[in-house]
N, C-alpha and C positions, 0 to 999 in steps of 0.2 A: 145235789152234787156238792162235793167238797174237794179242794185241792190241798194236799199236805206237803210239807217239807220233809224230805227223806235225809235226815242229818242228825248228828249229835253234837255239832259244833255250835256253841252258844252265840258266837258272832254272826253266824248265818241265820239263826233263829231271830236275832235282833233285827236283822235286815228285813226279813219277811214280815215281822210284826209291824213294821212301819208301812209296809205296802197295804195292809188291811184286807187283802183278799185270800190269804193263805190261812186255812182254818184249823191247822193242827200240825203235829210233828210225829213222824214215825222214826223209830230207831231199830237197830239190830246189833248183834254182838260185834260185828266188824266195824260199824259206825261208832259205837261206844269206845272201841279200842283206839280210834283215831282222836278221841278227845284227850286233852292234857290233864284231866282230873279223873279220879276214880268214878265208876259208874253211878254210885249213890249220889255223889256231889253233882255230877253232870245232870242227872235226872231232876234233882232239886232245883237246879238253875233253869233247866229247860221248861219246867212246869210254870215258872214265873213269866216265861216269854210267850205263852200262848193261852188263849181263853178256851181253846178246844182240846180235843183228845191228845194224849201223849201215849204212844204205843211202846211197849217194852216186851222184848222177846225172851222167853224162858230159855235158860242154858242148861239146867240140871238134867241128869240122865236117868233118874228113876222117879217113880210116882210121888213118893213121900217128899223128896227134895224139890220136885217141881211144884207141888202144892204149897210148900213152905216158901219157895221163891216168889210164886205168884202173890201170896199174901203179903210178903215183905215189900214187893213192888207197889202194891196197893197202899200200904202204910206210907210209903215215900211220896207217891204221886197223888193219892187221894181219888176224888170222884172223876178226875180226868183220865184215869187209867183205862187203857185197853191192852189186855195181854195178847201177845202174839204167841201162839202155841203151834208147833209143827204138825203137819198132816200125816201123822203116824198112828198106828193103833194105840200106843201109849198116850200120844198127844190127845187123841179124841177122848180117851178115858179121863184125862186131866180136865179137859173142857167140860165134860159132863159133871165133874165134881165141883168146878169153880164157877160155872156160868150163872148159877143162881145168886152168887155173891158179887162177882166182878165181871164186867163186860169182857168177853173173850172174842178174839179173832183166830182163825186158823190160817196159817201161813204155809207157803210152798205147796199149794194145791196144783196137781198136774193132771187131774181128771175130773169130769163132771160127777162121777160117782163119789169121789172124795168130798165134793161140795155138798152132796146130799147127806153124807155122814156128818159133816160139820153142822148142817142145819139140825139134824136129829140130836146131836150132842149139846145143842144150845148156843152155838156160836152166833154172834150177830154180824160178823164180817167174814167173808171168804176172800183170801188174798191170792192173786195169780201173778206170777212173775212172767210178764208177757214176752219180753225179748228173750229171756232165758228159755222159756217154753218153745219159742220159735227155733232156737238153736238146738234144743234137745228133742223136740217132738215134731218140728216142721212148721207149726202155725200157732203162735200164741194168741192171735186174735180169734181163731176158731175155738180155742180153749175157753176164752171169755164168753163167747157166744153160747157154747154148750153149757157152761156153768149158769149163765143167765136163764137158759131154757129150763134147766132143772130146778132153779131156785125161784122161778116165776110164781107169784102168789104168796110167797113166804115173806118174812120180815128180815131175811138175811140179805145184806148188801155186799156187792163185790168191790173190792179195792184192787186196782191194777197197779202193780209195781214193775220195776225193771223196764222202764220206758226210755228209749234211746233217741227219740225224735218227736217233734211236734205232730208229725203225721201218725206215728204210732200212738200218741196220746189221744188224738181225735178218733182214730180207728177203735181204740179200746172203749171209749165212751159210746161210739156208734154200735159196738157189739154188745153193749149191755152193762158195762162197768158203771157203778154209781160214783166212785171216787178215784182219784189218782194221787199217788205219792211220787214226788219227783225231787231230785237233787236241785240245789240252788241254780246251777247253770241251765238246767232244763226248764225250771220255772221261768227263768228270764227268757228262754228261747220261745216258749209257747205264747208269751206276751208280746213278742216282737215280730214284725214283718217289714221288710224293706219298703214295700209299697205304701204302708201306713205312714212311715217316716217321710217318704217322698211327697205324699199328699199333704202332710202338715207343712212341709217346706213350701209347696206350691201355694197353699193358702196364705202363708206368711208373706210371700213375695207380692201378692196381688190384693190383699184384703186389709181391712181395718177393724179394730176392736175397741172395747171400752178402755178408756184411760183412767 
């Protein structure tokens, strides 16, 4: 299992780098637009702030341009590249063309059948937008569970995104997600519980430690 930062803000990547338990960074076009530098500069900075994967989502609208964009991203990011390619007929075709050269993920999956196509196209990661799927389909956790069933026995891993609470994060993992990507505030939230802090304070009041 791995936990990723969902952000393109370098200062946030610097924070989680010091934590030591966040294993990579995921970006998307909206997040890159929030950065104060052009995407290429942002990606070059982010890759220096993680030892793990850096996800980049293709934006081009036709096959030739998508293939070129994927190869350009790989030149910028290097071996840490994981391309995010939309779960569309064109996207699956691009995955089938690039997956032998560059690690590919399929993003915005909304059915177990699409997860099966992602596997056959050569993707290594299938991405589900859990909370968004709950809003659009009724049950994002069920989607993760169905994807896990279809992908069982394969080497395709599920990355759960669009997580809005610690409970939803845990439920996604229990349903079969291998990894989670979360914004900074949610990473902080899953590491925090008021009873943990209260327990620490109780020990501090009545205990003694090494000097």
